[in-house]
DRENKOL-513250 format. One record per residue (C-alpha): y, z, x; residue in three letters; residue number from 1. Coordinates in steps of 0.1 Angstrom, whole numbers, padded with zeros to 4 digits. Example, Ala and Ser with C-alpha at 12.3 -4.5 7.8 and 13.67 -1.06 7.14 Angstrom:
% DRENKOL-513250
rec v->-0045&w->0078&u->0123&rest->Ala&nr->1
rec v->-0011&w->0071&u->0137&rest->Ser&nr->2
END
This chain:
% DRENKOL-513250
rec v->0938&w->1207&u->0821&rest->Met&nr->1
rec v->0926&w->1220&u->0855&rest->Ile&nr->2
rec v->0933&w->1198&u->0885&rest->Ile&nr->3
rec v->0916&w->1206&u->0918&rest->Lys&nr->4
rec v->0909&w->1189&u->0951&rest->Lys&nr->5
rec v->0877&w->1192&u->0971&rest->Phe&nr->6
rec v->0871&w->1180&u->1007&rest->Gln&nr->7
rec v->0837&w->1171&u->1024&rest->Ala&nr->8
rec v->0823&w->1147&u->1048&rest->Lys&nr->9
rec v->0813&w->1123&u->1021&rest->Thr&nr->10
rec v->0823&w->1116&u->0985&rest->Glu&nr->11
rec v->0790&w->1128&u->0971&rest->Ser&nr->12
rec v->0792&w->1161&u->0989&rest->Asp&nr->13
rec v->0827&w->1167&u->0976&rest->Ala&nr->14
rec v->0817&w->1158&u->0940&rest->Val&nr->15
rec v->0787&w->1182&u->0944&rest->Ala&nr->16
rec v->0811&w->1210&u->0955&rest->Glu&nr->17
rec v->0833&w->1202&u->0925&rest->Ala&nr->18
rec v->0804&w->1204&u->0900&rest->Lys&nr->19
rec v->0791&w->1236&u->0916&rest->Lys&nr->20
rec v->0825&w->1253&u->0910&rest->Glu&nr->21
rec v->0838&w->1237&u->0878&rest->Leu&nr->22
rec v->0805&w->1223&u->0861&rest->Gly&nr->23
rec v->0793&w->1189&u->0852&rest->Thr&nr->24
rec v->0821&w->1181&u->0828&rest->Gly&nr->25
rec v->0846&w->1172&u->0855&rest->Ile&nr->26
rec v->0865&w->1139&u->0855&rest->Val&nr->27
rec v->0869&w->1122&u->0890&rest->Ile&nr->28
rec v->0905&w->1113&u->0891&rest->Met&nr->29
rec v->0909&w->1101&u->0928&rest->Asn&nr->30
rec v->0890&w->1096&u->0960&rest->Val&nr->31
rec v->0906&w->1092&u->0993&rest->Arg&nr->32
rec v->0898&w->1094&u->1030&rest->Ser&nr->33
rec v->0919&w->1119&u->1051&rest->Ile&nr->34
rec v->0922&w->1126&u->1088&rest->Lys&nr->35
rec v->0925&w->1160&u->1105&rest->Lys&nr->36
rec v->0960&w->1167&u->1117&rest->Lys&nr->37
rec v->0969&w->1178&u->1152&rest->Gly&nr->38
rec v->0969&w->1166&u->1187&rest->Leu&nr->39
rec v->0930&w->1164&u->1186&rest->Leu&nr->40
rec v->0927&w->1152&u->1150&rest->Gly&nr->41
rec v->0914&w->1118&u->1162&rest->Phe&nr->42
rec v->0883&w->1136&u->1177&rest->Leu&nr->43
rec v->0874&w->1153&u->1144&rest->Arg&nr->44
rec v->0853&w->1135&u->1118&rest->Pro&nr->45
rec v->0870&w->1119&u->1088&rest->Gln&nr->46
rec v->0868&w->1138&u->1056&rest->Met&nr->47
rec v->0868&w->1126&u->1020&rest->Thr&nr->48
rec v->0890&w->1142&u->0994&rest->Glu&nr->49
rec v->0880&w->1141&u->0958&rest->Val&nr->50
rec v->0905&w->1151&u->0931&rest->Thr&nr->51
rec v->0889&w->1162&u->0898&rest->Val&nr->52
rec v->0901&w->1173&u->0864&rest->Ala&nr->53
rec v->0885&w->1196&u->0839&rest->Leu&nr->54
rec v->0898&w->1201&u->0803&rest->Glu&nr->55
rec v->0908&w->1238&u->0797&rest->Glu&nr->56
rec v->0888&w->1240&u->0766&rest->Glu&nr->57
rec v->0856&w->1229&u->0785&rest->Ser&nr->58
rec v->0865&w->1255&u->0813&rest->Glu&nr->59
rec v->0868&w->1283&u->0787&rest->Arg&nr->60
rec v->0834&w->1274&u->0771&rest->Ile&nr->61
rec v->0818&w->1273&u->0805&rest->Arg&nr->62
rec v->0830&w->1306&u->0817&rest->Leu&nr->63
rec v->0822&w->1322&u->0783&rest->Ala&nr->64
rec v->0787&w->1309&u->0786&rest->Ala&nr->65
rec v->0784&w->1322&u->0821&rest->Lys&nr->66
rec v->0794&w->1356&u->0810&rest->Asn&nr->67
rec v->0770&w->1356&u->0781&rest->Gly&nr->68
rec v->0795&w->1358&u->0753&rest->Ser&nr->69
rec v->0782&w->1325&u->0738&rest->Ile&nr->70
rec v->0745&w->1321&u->0731&rest->Pro&nr->71
rec v->0728&w->1292&u->0748&rest->Glu&nr->72
rec v->0719&w->1276&u->0714&rest->Ser&nr->73
rec v->0756&w->1277&u->0703&rest->Lys&nr->74
rec v->0768&w->1261&u->0735&rest->Gln&nr->75
rec v->0780&w->1226&u->0731&rest->Pro&nr->76
rec v->0761&w->1199&u->0751&rest->Lys&nr->77
rec v->0782&w->1189&u->0782&rest->Thr&nr->78
rec v->0791&w->1151&u->0779&rest->Pro&nr->79
rec v->0782&w->1130&u->0809&rest->Pro&nr->80
rec v->0811&w->1129&u->0834&rest->Pro&nr->81
rec v->0835&w->1101&u->0832&rest->Arg&nr->82
rec v->0845&w->1084&u->0863&rest->Thr&nr->83
rec v->0881&w->1072&u->0866&rest->Val&nr->84
rec v->0885&w->1044&u->0892&rest->Arg&nr->85
rec v->0904&w->1058&u->0922&rest->Pro&nr->86
rec v->0942&w->1053&u->0926&rest->Leu&nr->87
rec v->0939&w->1035&u->0959&rest->Val&nr->88
rec v->0941&w->0998&u->0968&rest->Pro&nr->89
rec v->0908&w->0980&u->0965&rest->Gln&nr->90
rec v->0898&w->0947&u->0980&rest->Ile&nr->91
rec v->0878&w->0927&u->0954&rest->Ile&nr->92
rec v->0861&w->0895&u->0964&rest->Pro&nr->93
rec v->0875&w->0864&u->0948&rest->Glu&nr->94
rec v->0841&w->0854&u->0934&rest->Asp&nr->95
rec v->0836&w->0887&u->0916&rest->Thr&nr->96
rec v->0829&w->0880&u->0879&rest->Pro&nr->97
rec v->0852&w->0894&u->0854&rest->Ala&nr->98
rec v->0839&w->0922&u->0830&rest->Pro&nr->99
rec v->0825&w->0911&u->0797&rest->Asn&nr->100
rec v->0851&w->0904&u->0770&rest->Asn&nr->101
rec v->0879&w->0912&u->0795&rest->Ala&nr->102
rec v->0909&w->0888&u->0798&rest->Ile&nr->103
rec v->0921&w->0887&u->0833&rest->Ile&nr->104
rec v->0956&w->0877&u->0840&rest->Tyr&nr->105
rec v->0959&w->0866&u->0876&rest->Glu&nr->106
rec v->0991&w->0854&u->0893&rest->Pro&nr->107
rec v->0991&w->0816&u->0898&rest->Pro&nr->108
rec v->0972&w->0809&u->0929&rest->Pro&nr->109
rec v->0990&w->0794&u->0960&rest->Gly&nr->110
rec v->0983&w->0758&u->0952&rest->Thr&nr->111
rec v->1007&w->0729&u->0945&rest->Ser&nr->112
rec v->1019&w->0724&u->0910&rest->Arg&nr->113
rec v->1002&w->0691&u->0907&rest->Thr&nr->114
rec v->0968&w->0705&u->0918&rest->Thr&nr->115
rec v->0971&w->0734&u->0894&rest->Lys&nr->116
rec v->0981&w->0712&u->0865&rest->Lys&nr->117
rec v->0952&w->0688&u->0871&rest->Ser&nr->118
rec v->0926&w->0716&u->0874&rest->Thr&nr->119
rec v->0938&w->0732&u->0842&rest->Val&nr->120
rec v->0938&w->0700&u->0822&rest->Leu&nr->121
rec v->0904&w->0691&u->0834&rest->Glu&nr->122
rec v->0890&w->0724&u->0823&rest->Asp&nr->123
rec v->0906&w->0722&u->0789&rest->Lys&nr->124
rec v->0896&w->0686&u->0783&rest->Ile&nr->125
rec v->0861&w->0696&u->0792&rest->Asp&nr->126
rec v->0860&w->0726&u->0768&rest->Ser&nr->127
rec v->0875&w->0705&u->0740&rest->Leu&nr->128
rec v->0854&w->0674&u->0746&rest->Gln&nr->129
rec v->0824&w->0683&u->0723&rest->Ile&nr->130
rec v->0847&w->0693&u->0694&rest->Leu&nr->131
rec v->0867&w->0662&u->0698&rest->Leu&nr->132
rec v->0835&w->0640&u->0698&rest->Glu&nr->133
rec v->0824&w->0657&u->0666&rest->Gln&nr->134
rec v->0857&w->0649&u->0650&rest->Gln&nr->135
rec v->0857&w->0613&u->0661&rest->Leu&nr->136
rec v->0822&w->0609&u->0648&rest->Ala&nr->137
rec v->0835&w->0614&u->0612&rest->Lys&nr->138
rec v->0847&w->0585&u->0591&rest->Pro&nr->139
rec v->0879&w->0569&u->0603&rest->Glu&nr->140
rec v->0895&w->0575&u->0570&rest->Glu&nr->141
rec v->0899&w->0608&u->0552&rest->Glu&nr->142
rec v->0918&w->0616&u->0520&rest->Lys&nr->143
rec v->0951&w->0633&u->0522&rest->Ser&nr->144
rec v->0964&w->0659&u->0498&rest->Glu&nr->145
rec v->0979&w->0633&u->0474&rest->Asn&nr->146
rec v->0947&w->0614&u->0471&rest->Gly&nr->147
rec v->0957&w->0584&u->0493&rest->Asp&nr->148
rec v->0937&w->0573&u->0522&rest->Lys&nr->149
rec v->0951&w->0580&u->0555&rest->Glu&nr->150
rec v->0940&w->0563&u->0587&rest->Glu&nr->151
rec v->0929&w->0589&u->0613&rest->Met&nr->152
rec v->0936&w->0578&u->0648&rest->Thr&nr->153
rec v->0921&w->0595&u->0678&rest->Glu&nr->154
rec v->0955&w->0610&u->0686&rest->Leu&nr->155
rec v->0959&w->0625&u->0651&rest->Leu&nr->156
rec v->0925&w->0639&u->0651&rest->Ile&nr->157
rec v->0932&w->0654&u->0685&rest->Phe&nr->158
rec v->0964&w->0670&u->0674&rest->Leu&nr->159
rec v->0947&w->0684&u->0643&rest->Arg&nr->160
rec v->0920&w->0698&u->0665&rest->Leu&nr->161
rec v->0947&w->0716&u->0686&rest->Leu&nr->162
rec v->0965&w->0728&u->0656&rest->Tyr&nr->163
rec v->0932&w->0743&u->0641&rest->Asn&nr->164
rec v->0927&w->0761&u->0674&rest->Lys&nr->165
rec v->0961&w->0776&u->0674&rest->Met&nr->166
rec v->0956&w->0788&u->0639&rest->Ile&nr->167
rec v->0921&w->0802&u->0648&rest->Asp&nr->168
rec v->0939&w->0821&u->0675&rest->Asn&nr->169
rec v->0964&w->0835&u->0648&rest->Glu&nr->170
rec v->0994&w->0817&u->0660&rest->Ile&nr->171
rec v->1019&w->0818&u->0631&rest->Tyr&nr->172
rec v->1016&w->0786&u->0610&rest->Glu&nr->173
rec v->1053&w->0778&u->0613&rest->Val&nr->174
rec v->1052&w->0780&u->0652&rest->Tyr&nr->175
rec v->1019&w->0759&u->0653&rest->Ala&nr->176
rec v->1035&w->0732&u->0631&rest->Asn&nr->177
rec v->1066&w->0732&u->0652&rest->Gln&nr->178
rec v->1047&w->0726&u->0685&rest->Ile&nr->179
rec v->1025&w->0699&u->0670&rest->Ile&nr->180
rec v->1055&w->0682&u->0654&rest->Asp&nr->181
rec v->1074&w->0682&u->0687&rest->Glu&nr->182
rec v->1045&w->0666&u->0705&rest->Val&nr->183
rec v->1037&w->0641&u->0677&rest->Asp&nr->184
rec v->1074&w->0629&u->0677&rest->Lys&nr->185
rec v->1075&w->0623&u->0714&rest->Asn&nr->186
rec v->1041&w->0606&u->0719&rest->Asn&nr->187
rec v->1035&w->0569&u->0717&rest->Lys&nr->188
rec v->1008&w->0557&u->0693&rest->Pro&nr->189
rec v->0983&w->0546&u->0720&rest->Asn&nr->190
rec v->0990&w->0575&u->0745&rest->Ile&nr->191
rec v->0959&w->0587&u->0763&rest->Pro&nr->192
rec v->0946&w->0620&u->0750&rest->Leu&nr->193
rec v->0949&w->0637&u->0784&rest->Asp&nr->194
rec v->0986&w->0629&u->0783&rest->His&nr->195
rec v->0990&w->0643&u->0749&rest->Ala&nr->196
rec v->0972&w->0674&u->0760&rest->Leu&nr->197
rec v->0994&w->0677&u->0790&rest->Ser&nr->198
rec v->1025&w->0673&u->0769&rest->Asn&nr->199
rec v->1015&w->0701&u->0745&rest->Ile&nr->200
rec v->1003&w->0723&u->0773&rest->Tyr&nr->201
rec v->1036&w->0721&u->0792&rest->Gln&nr->202
rec v->1056&w->0727&u->0761&rest->Arg&nr->203
rec v->1037&w->0759&u->0753&rest->Met&nr->204
rec v->1042&w->0772&u->0788&rest->Ile&nr->205
rec v->1079&w->0765&u->0786&rest->Leu&nr->206
rec v->1080&w->0785&u->0753&rest->Lys&nr->207
rec v->1065&w->0814&u->0770&rest->Phe&nr->208
rec v->1088&w->0812&u->0800&rest->Gly&nr->209
rec v->1085&w->0830&u->0833&rest->Lys&nr->210
rec v->1073&w->0866&u->0833&rest->Pro&nr->211
rec v->1098&w->0893&u->0840&rest->Ala&nr->212
rec v->1084&w->0921&u->0862&rest->Thr&nr->213
rec v->1098&w->0954&u->0873&rest->Ile&nr->214
rec v->1117&w->0952&u->0906&rest->Thr&nr->215
rec v->1136&w->0979&u->0926&rest->Cys&nr->216
rec v->1173&w->0979&u->0930&rest->Ala&nr->217
rec v->1187&w->0977&u->0967&rest->Glu&nr->218
rec v->1207&w->1008&u->0972&rest->Asn&nr->219
rec v->1201&w->1029&u->0941&rest->Glu&nr->220
rec v->1173&w->1039&u->0918&rest->Pro&nr->221
rec v->1164&w->1018&u->0888&rest->Lys&nr->222
rec v->1155&w->1036&u->0856&rest->Val&nr->223
rec v->1126&w->1021&u->0835&rest->Ile&nr->224
rec v->1122&w->1032&u->0799&rest->Phe&nr->225
rec v->1090&w->1026&u->0780&rest->Phe&nr->226
rec v->1095&w->1026&u->0742&rest->Val&nr->227
rec v->1071&w->1017&u->0714&rest->Gly&nr->228
rec v->1050&w->1031&u->0686&rest->Pro&nr->229
rec v->1023&w->1058&u->0688&rest->Thr&nr->230
rec v->0989&w->1050&u->0702&rest->Gly&nr->231
rec v->0997&w->1018&u->0720&rest->Val&nr->232
rec v->0990&w->1031&u->0755&rest->Gly&nr->233
rec v->1026&w->1037&u->0769&rest->Lys&nr->234
rec v->1015&w->1067&u->0790&rest->Thr&nr->235
rec v->0985&w->1050&u->0805&rest->Thr&nr->236
rec v->1006&w->1018&u->0812&rest->Thr&nr->237
rec v->1032&w->1039&u->0830&rest->Ile&nr->238
rec v->1005&w->1054&u->0851&rest->Ala&nr->239
rec v->0992&w->1019&u->0861&rest->Lys&nr->240
rec v->1027&w->1006&u->0871&rest->Ile&nr->241
rec v->1037&w->1038&u->0888&rest->Ala&nr->242
rec v->1005&w->1038&u->0910&rest->Ser&nr->243
rec v->1011&w->1002&u->0919&rest->Arg&nr->244
rec v->1046&w->1009&u->0932&rest->Phe&nr->245
rec v->1037&w->1043&u->0947&rest->Arg&nr->246
rec v->1004&w->1033&u->0964&rest->Val&nr->247
rec v->1005&w->0996&u->0969&rest->Asp&nr->248
rec v->1043&w->0992&u->0977&rest->Glu&nr->249
rec v->1049&w->1027&u->0991&rest->Gln&nr->250
rec v->1080&w->1032&u->0968&rest->Lys&nr->251
rec v->1095&w->1065&u->0959&rest->Lys&nr->252
rec v->1088&w->1070&u->0922&rest->Val&nr->253
rec v->1096&w->1098&u->0898&rest->Ala&nr->254
rec v->1082&w->1103&u->0863&rest->Leu&nr->255
rec v->1101&w->1117&u->0834&rest->Leu&nr->256
rec v->1092&w->1122&u->0798&rest->Thr&nr->257
rec v->1115&w->1127&u->0767&rest->Thr&nr->258
rec v->1083&w->1131&u->0746&rest->Asp&nr->259
rec v->1087&w->1168&u->0735&rest->Thr&nr->260
rec v->1067&w->1162&u->0703&rest->Tyr&nr->261
rec v->1032&w->1158&u->0718&rest->Arg&nr->262
rec v->1022&w->1183&u->0744&rest->Ile&nr->263
rec v->0992&w->1163&u->0753&rest->Ala&nr->264
rec v->1012&w->1132&u->0762&rest->Ala&nr->265
rec v->1034&w->1153&u->0786&rest->Ala&nr->266
rec v->1003&w->1169&u->0801&rest->Glu&nr->267
rec v->0986&w->1135&u->0806&rest->Gln&nr->268
rec v->1017&w->1121&u->0824&rest->Leu&nr->269
rec v->1019&w->1153&u->0845&rest->Lys&nr->270
rec v->0983&w->1148&u->0855&rest->Thr&nr->271
rec v->0991&w->1114&u->0868&rest->Tyr&nr->272
rec v->1021&w->1126&u->0886&rest->Ala&nr->273
rec v->1000&w->1152&u->0904&rest->Asn&nr->274
rec v->0975&w->1127&u->0914&rest->Ile&nr->275
rec v->1002&w->1103&u->0928&rest->Leu&nr->276
rec v->1020&w->1133&u->0943&rest->Glu&nr->277
rec v->1053&w->1123&u->0927&rest->Val&nr->278
rec v->1078&w->1145&u->0908&rest->Pro&nr->279
rec v->1077&w->1151&u->0872&rest->Phe&nr->280
rec v->1102&w->1164&u->0846&rest->Arg&nr->281
rec v->1103&w->1170&u->0809&rest->Val&nr->282
rec v->1137&w->1160&u->0795&rest->Ile&nr->283
rec v->1151&w->1177&u->0764&rest->Tyr&nr->284
rec v->1187&w->1166&u->0764&rest->Ala&nr->285
rec v->1210&w->1139&u->0777&rest->Lys&nr->286
rec v->1225&w->1164&u->0801&rest->Glu&nr->287
rec v->1191&w->1170&u->0817&rest->Glu&nr->288
rec v->1185&w->1133&u->0820&rest->Met&nr->289
rec v->1218&w->1129&u->0839&rest->Thr&nr->290
rec v->1209&w->1158&u->0861&rest->Gln&nr->291
rec v->1175&w->1144&u->0869&rest->Ala&nr->292
rec v->1190&w->1110&u->0878&rest->Ile&nr->293
rec v->1213&w->1127&u->0902&rest->Gly&nr->294
rec v->1184&w->1147&u->0917&rest->Glu&nr->295
rec v->1164&w->1115&u->0923&rest->Phe&nr->296
rec v->1194&w->1095&u->0936&rest->Arg&nr->297
rec v->1175&w->1084&u->0967&rest->Asp&nr->298
rec v->1143&w->1072&u->0948&rest->Tyr&nr->299
rec v->1134&w->1037&u->0942&rest->Asp&nr->300
rec v->1121&w->1039&u->0905&rest->Leu&nr->301
rec v->1125&w->1065&u->0878&rest->Ile&nr->302
rec v->1101&w->1058&u->0850&rest->Ile&nr->303
rec v->1107&w->1074&u->0816&rest->Val&nr->304
rec v->1081&w->1078&u->0790&rest->Asp&nr->305
rec v->1095&w->1083&u->0754&rest->Thr&nr->306
rec v->1080&w->1097&u->0722&rest->Ala&nr->307
rec v->1058&w->1073&u->0704&rest->Gly&nr->308
rec v->1067&w->1073&u->0667&rest->His&nr->309
rec v->1068&w->1053&u->0636&rest->Ser&nr->310
rec v->1094&w->1024&u->0639&rest->His&nr->311
rec v->1108&w->1036&u->0606&rest->Gln&nr->312
rec v->1118&w->1070&u->0621&rest->Asn&nr->313
rec v->1155&w->1066&u->0625&rest->Lys&nr->314
rec v->1163&w->1101&u->0641&rest->Ser&nr->315
rec v->1139&w->1096&u->0670&rest->Gln&nr->316
rec v->1150&w->1060&u->0675&rest->Lys&nr->317
rec v->1186&w->1074&u->0677&rest->Lys&nr->318
rec v->1176&w->1100&u->0702&rest->Ser&nr->319
rec v->1159&w->1073&u->0725&rest->Ile&nr->320
rec v->1190&w->1051&u->0722&rest->Ala&nr->321
rec v->1212&w->1079&u->0733&rest->Glu&nr->322
rec v->1191&w->1085&u->0764&rest->Phe&nr->323
rec v->1192&w->1048&u->0773&rest->Val&nr->324
rec v->1229&w->1045&u->0768&rest->Glu&nr->325
rec v->1236&w->1076&u->0789&rest->Ala&nr->326
rec v->1216&w->1064&u->0819&rest->Val&nr->327
rec v->1228&w->1028&u->0816&rest->Ala&nr->328
rec v->1263&w->1040&u->0824&rest->Gln&nr->329
rec v->1252&w->1055&u->0857&rest->Val&nr->330
rec v->1224&w->1033&u->0873&rest->Val&nr->331
rec v->1206&w->1000&u->0866&rest->Pro&nr->332
rec v->1184&w->1004&u->0836&rest->Thr&nr->333
rec v->1157&w->0983&u->0819&rest->Glu&nr->334
rec v->1138&w->0989&u->0786&rest->Val&nr->335
rec v->1101&w->0977&u->0781&rest->Tyr&nr->336
rec v->1087&w->0977&u->0745&rest->Leu&nr->337
rec v->1050&w->0983&u->0746&rest->Val&nr->338
rec v->1030&w->0970&u->0717&rest->Val&nr->339
rec v->0993&w->0965&u->0710&rest->Ser&nr->340
rec v->0977&w->0930&u->0708&rest->Ala&nr->341
rec v->0957&w->0943&u->0679&rest->Thr&nr->342
rec v->0987&w->0949&u->0657&rest->Thr&nr->343
rec v->0993&w->0926&u->0628&rest->Lys&nr->344
rec v->1021&w->0901&u->0633&rest->Tyr&nr->345
rec v->1040&w->0914&u->0603&rest->Arg&nr->346
rec v->1041&w->0949&u->0617&rest->Asp&nr->347
rec v->1050&w->0936&u->0653&rest->Leu&nr->348
rec v->1081&w->0920&u->0637&rest->Lys&nr->349
rec v->1090&w->0953&u->0621&rest->Ser&nr->350
rec v->1085&w->0971&u->0653&rest->Ile&nr->351
rec v->1106&w->0947&u->0673&rest->Ala&nr->352
rec v->1134&w->0947&u->0647&rest->Asp&nr->353
rec v->1136&w->0986&u->0650&rest->Ser&nr->354
rec v->1143&w->0984&u->0687&rest->Tyr&nr->355
rec v->1164&w->0953&u->0689&rest->Lys&nr->356
rec v->1197&w->0971&u->0685&rest->Asn&nr->357
rec v->1188&w->0997&u->0711&rest->Met&nr->358
rec v->1188&w->0975&u->0741&rest->Ala&nr->359
rec v->1176&w->0941&u->0755&rest->Asp&nr->360
rec v->1139&w->0948&u->0760&rest->Phe&nr->361
rec v->1111&w->0931&u->0777&rest->Lys&nr->362
rec v->1075&w->0930&u->0763&rest->Leu&nr->363
rec v->1043&w->0945&u->0774&rest->Ile&nr->364
rec v->1011&w->0939&u->0755&rest->Phe&nr->365
rec v->0982&w->0964&u->0756&rest->Thr&nr->366
rec v->0946&w->0965&u->0744&rest->Lys&nr->367
rec v->0938&w->0928&u->0752&rest->Leu&nr->368
rec v->0902&w->0939&u->0756&rest->Asp&nr->369
rec v->0901&w->0949&u->0719&rest->Glu&nr->370
rec v->0910&w->0916&u->0704&rest->Thr&nr->371
rec v->0896&w->0880&u->0704&rest->Ala&nr->372
rec v->0928&w->0863&u->0697&rest->Thr&nr->373
rec v->0962&w->0861&u->0716&rest->Leu&nr->374
rec v->0984&w->0843&u->0689&rest->Gly&nr->375
rec v->1005&w->0874&u->0684&rest->Asn&nr->376
rec v->1016&w->0872&u->0721&rest->Val&nr->377
rec v->1033&w->0838&u->0714&rest->Leu&nr->378
rec v->1044&w->0848&u->0680&rest->Asn&nr->379
rec v->1064&w->0878&u->0691&rest->Leu&nr->380
rec v->1078&w->0860&u->0721&rest->Lys&nr->381
rec v->1092&w->0833&u->0698&rest->Leu&nr->382
rec v->1104&w->0857&u->0672&rest->Tyr&nr->383
rec v->1123&w->0880&u->0697&rest->Thr&nr->384
rec v->1132&w->0857&u->0726&rest->Gly&nr->385
rec v->1123&w->0887&u->0749&rest->Ala&nr->386
rec v->1106&w->0880&u->0782&rest->Ser&nr->387
rec v->1069&w->0888&u->0786&rest->Leu&nr->388
rec v->1061&w->0912&u->0814&rest->Ser&nr->389
rec v->1027&w->0928&u->0818&rest->Tyr&nr->390
rec v->0993&w->0927&u->0799&rest->Met&nr->391
rec v->0968&w->0955&u->0800&rest->Thr&nr->392
rec v->0931&w->0952&u->0790&rest->Tyr&nr->393
rec v->0914&w->0986&u->0796&rest->Gly&nr->394
rec v->0919&w->1023&u->0804&rest->Gln&nr->395
rec v->0912&w->1021&u->0842&rest->Asn&nr->396
rec v->0941&w->1033&u->0863&rest->Val&nr->397
rec v->0956&w->1016&u->0883&rest->Pro&nr->398
rec v->0935&w->0986&u->0874&rest->Asp&nr->399
rec v->0933&w->0968&u->0840&rest->Asp&nr->400
rec v->0968&w->0955&u->0842&rest->Ile&nr->401
rec v->0982&w->0921&u->0853&rest->Glu&nr->402
rec v->1014&w->0903&u->0852&rest->Val&nr->403
rec v->1016&w->0880&u->0822&rest->Phe&nr->404
rec v->1002&w->0846&u->0831&rest->Asn&nr->405
rec v->1015&w->0819&u->0807&rest->Pro&nr->406
rec v->0990&w->0793&u->0820&rest->Gln&nr->407
rec v->0959&w->0813&u->0812&rest->Lys&nr->408
rec v->0973&w->0824&u->0779&rest->Thr&nr->409
rec v->0980&w->0788&u->0768&rest->Val&nr->410
rec v->0946&w->0778&u->0780&rest->Lys&nr->411
rec v->0930&w->0804&u->0757&rest->Met&nr->412
rec v->0953&w->0795&u->0728&rest->Leu&nr->413
rec v->0941&w->0759&u->0730&rest->Leu&nr->414
rec v->0905&w->0767&u->0731&rest->Gly&nr->415
rec v->0900&w->0765&u->0768&rest->Gly&nr->416
rec v->0875&w->0785&u->0788&rest->Lys&nr->417
rec v->0884&w->0815&u->0808&rest->Ile&nr->418
END
C-alpha cells in the first residue's frame, strides 16, 4: 500500500492533486488543517493536508497502463474511490439522526437517575402497549400444556410477552426463564404493570453490570492485548480505540502486532499507525516484546494486536498466552476478547472457553450493524462473567464504536424503540 500526503488551500484541491498523481483509485484516510511554521506563520494562509492510500496492485496496473504494456480493453475498471472518515474529532449535533440499521450506544446522559429511569420506562411501555393490548384482548383463559385451564392475569400475560421478546432477541432460553422467574417470585399479584416492567428492567441492567473501559496507568505504560478469532474486526477496533486516545485524549500510544501469519493484517495496522503518527512494531518473540515495552516505557498505552485463528488452534493460543504472561510480569496488562455479534451462541461459548485459562478478559462485541438481535451479548456476559467494554457497528475509523450501554441494550432486548 502506498501512503502519501498532499497539501493545498482546500480539501478539494488537495484531493485533485492526489488523483492527478496517483489516479482515481485512492482512498482518503485523513483530512486535517495545518498552519505554516515560523515567526510569520500566522500571516500565511491555512492549508489543508489530505492523507491518501493506494493499493500497490492498483498502482502497478495504473503505471503499466500508462506505459502501454496493458491494452486499454484489458485494463480493469477503476472502482469508485472510498472515503474513510477523517481521524479527527468531530462535533455532531445532538439531533443528528442515526444511520439506518445502526445501533448507537451512547454514554448515559447527564440526567438524574430518576429522570433517566422514568424516561426509559415510558418509552418501553409505549412500545409494548400495542402488543400488550392485543394479548389482553384474547380470552382470559388459555389451555396449558397438560390440558387444564389456566387463568391468565394481566401480569402473567405481560411476563409472557416479555419472555417472548427475549426469545425473539435470541436470549438463551435458560437465562430468559431465570429472569422471568426472579421477577414473578418477587412481584405481588396485583402489582401495576409499570412496576413489573421496572423490576425486570433493573434486574437485567444489574446482570450486565457496569462497562469496563480502557484507562491509562499513572506512572507507567499499560499494555492492552486484543485476542479473538479471525475475521471479527480486531485490527479495525484497535485503530478506533488508538485514535480516540491519540487524537481526543492526546495520549502517547504505540501499536504492536504479534500476527506474523497474515502480512495484510500487519500492513493494515501499520497504515493506521502512519496516519496517527505513532510507532509500530512487529513482534516475533517474547524477548522482542520485552524490549519493545522497555523502549516505550514513557508511553501511556501499548496496544497489541494478536493473530486471529481458530479457537481450536492450541499452538497459537499457547504463543499468545506466553506473550501475555511475559508482559504482565513487567507492567499493568489487560486482555480484551473481541467477538462478533453475528456468531452463534454455541460457537461464542467455545471461543470464550478457549481463552478463559489465558487471562481474565473483558468483552468487545463487533458487527452490531450486521445483526438484528442482541441476545448473545447477554448470553456471553452471563456465561463468562466477564465485563463488557465496547461495541462496534461499522468500519468507519475512529467512529462506529461506543462504550457498552446496558440501558439501551436492555431496552432493545425487551422490544423497546431505539
